C-alpha positions in Angstrom: 0.0 0.0 0.0 2.0 3.0 -1.2 1.2 6.7 -1.6 2.4 9.3 -4.1 5.8 9.5 -2.4 6.4 5.7 -2.8 6.5 5.4 1.0 4.5 2.7 2.8 2.0 4.3 5.3 2.0 2.9 8.8 -1.8 3.3 9.2 -4.4 2.1 6.8 -5.3 5.5 5.4 -8.4 4.5 3.5 -10.5 3.8 6.5 -8.6 5.1 9.6 -10.5 7.8 11.5 -7.5 10.2 12.1 -9.6 13.0 13.4 -11.0 10.8 16.2 -7.6 10.6 18.0 -9.3 11.3 21.3 -11.3 8.0 20.9 -8.9 5.3 22.1 -10.2 2.9 19.4 -8.8 5.2 16.7 -6.3 7.3 18.6 -4.1 4.6 20.2 -1.4 4.7 17.5 -1.0 8.5 17.9 -1.1 8.2 21.7 1.6 5.5 21.7 3.7 7.5 19.2 3.6 10.5 21.6 4.4 8.2 24.5 7.4 6.8 22.7 8.6 10.3 21.8 8.5 11.2 25.5 9.9 7.9 26.8 13.5 8.9 27.0 12.8 12.0 29.1 10.2 10.3 31.3 12.3 7.2 32.1 15.8 8.8 32.0 16.6 6.3 29.3 17.0 6.3 25.6 15.8 4.2 22.7 19.0 3.1 21.0 20.4 0.5 18.7 18.6 -1.2 15.9 15.4 -2.0 17.8 13.5 -1.9 21.1 10.5 -3.7 22.4 8.1 -1.8 24.6 5.4 -3.9 26.2 2.2 -2.4 27.7 2.9 -3.6 31.2 4.0 -7.0 32.5 2.3 -9.2 31.6 1.5 -7.2 28.5 -2.0 -5.8 28.2 -3.7 -4.7 25.0 -2.6 -1.3 23.6 -6.3 -0.4 23.3 -9.7 -1.9 24.0 -10.3 -2.8 20.4 -7.0 -4.7 19.7 -5.0 -7.7 20.8 -1.7 -5.9 20.2 0.2 -5.7 23.5 3.7 -4.5 22.5 5.4 -2.1 20.2 8.4 -2.9 18.1 10.6 0.2 17.6 12.7 -0.7 14.6 15.5 1.6 13.4 14.5 2.5 9.8 16.8 5.4 8.8 19.3 7.7 10.3 20.1 11.4 9.8 23.2 13.3 10.8 22.6 16.8 12.3 24.9 19.8 11.9 27.1 18.8 14.8 27.7 15.3 13.4 25.3 13.5 15.8 23.4 10.6 14.3 19.6 10.7 14.8 17.7 7.5 14.3 14.2 7.4 12.9 12.2 4.4 14.1 9.3 2.5 12.6 6.7 1.7 15.2 4.9 -1.6 14.7 2.4 -3.2 17.1 3.0 -6.8 18.1 1.0 -9.6 19.6 2.3 -11.1 22.9 3.3 -14.3 21.0 5.4 -12.2 18.6 7.1 -10.4 21.5 7.9 -13.8 23.0 9.3 -15.1 19.7 11.7 -12.1 19.7 12.6 -12.8 23.4 13.2 -16.5 22.7 14.8 -16.5 19.3 15.9 -12.9 18.6 14.9 -10.1 16.3 16.0 -12.0 13.1 13.5 -14.7 13.9 10.7 -12.2 14.3 11.6 -10.3 11.1 11.9 -13.6 9.2 8.4 -14.5 10.4 7.0 -11.2 9.1 8.8 -11.8 5.8 7.8 -15.5 5.5 4.1 -14.4 5.8 4.6 -11.4 3.5 3.2 -9.2 6.4 3.8 -5.5 6.1 4.9 -3.6 9.2 1.8 -1.4 9.4 -1.1 -1.1 11.7 -3.5 -3.7 10.3 -6.2 -4.5 12.9 -6.9 -7.8 11.1 -3.4 -9.0 10.5 -2.5 -12.6 11.4 -0.2 -13.3 14.3 3.1 -14.3 12.6 4.2 -16.2 15.7 1.2 -18.5 15.5 1.5 -19.4 11.7 
């Protein structure tokens, strides 16, 4: 699913109610994106390296009432270099099911990414996507 820029959107643009971001059924991706942007300051930590997993509690709970996704995969997608030479990483945020999180914990990030590839599953918010760890 591409747009005019050739980039793959992270939300299903055709039917996503972007203006209803206050409704947690539609606004949870934006709310979690804001939360991840604030994470380093709120937790005196940083998201670094090629990826990070952020679960909604322990044990992980659904990210919103209308989804079974419980964890976010923050995957380094691109980097930029600022004027002072510091590298700034841009992350792709993909929601995961608990079993997908466990696959990464047990077998590593390559196994999880291979499962997405093996099922030709794009890393977008698809409320109906299959759980690649159960296939």
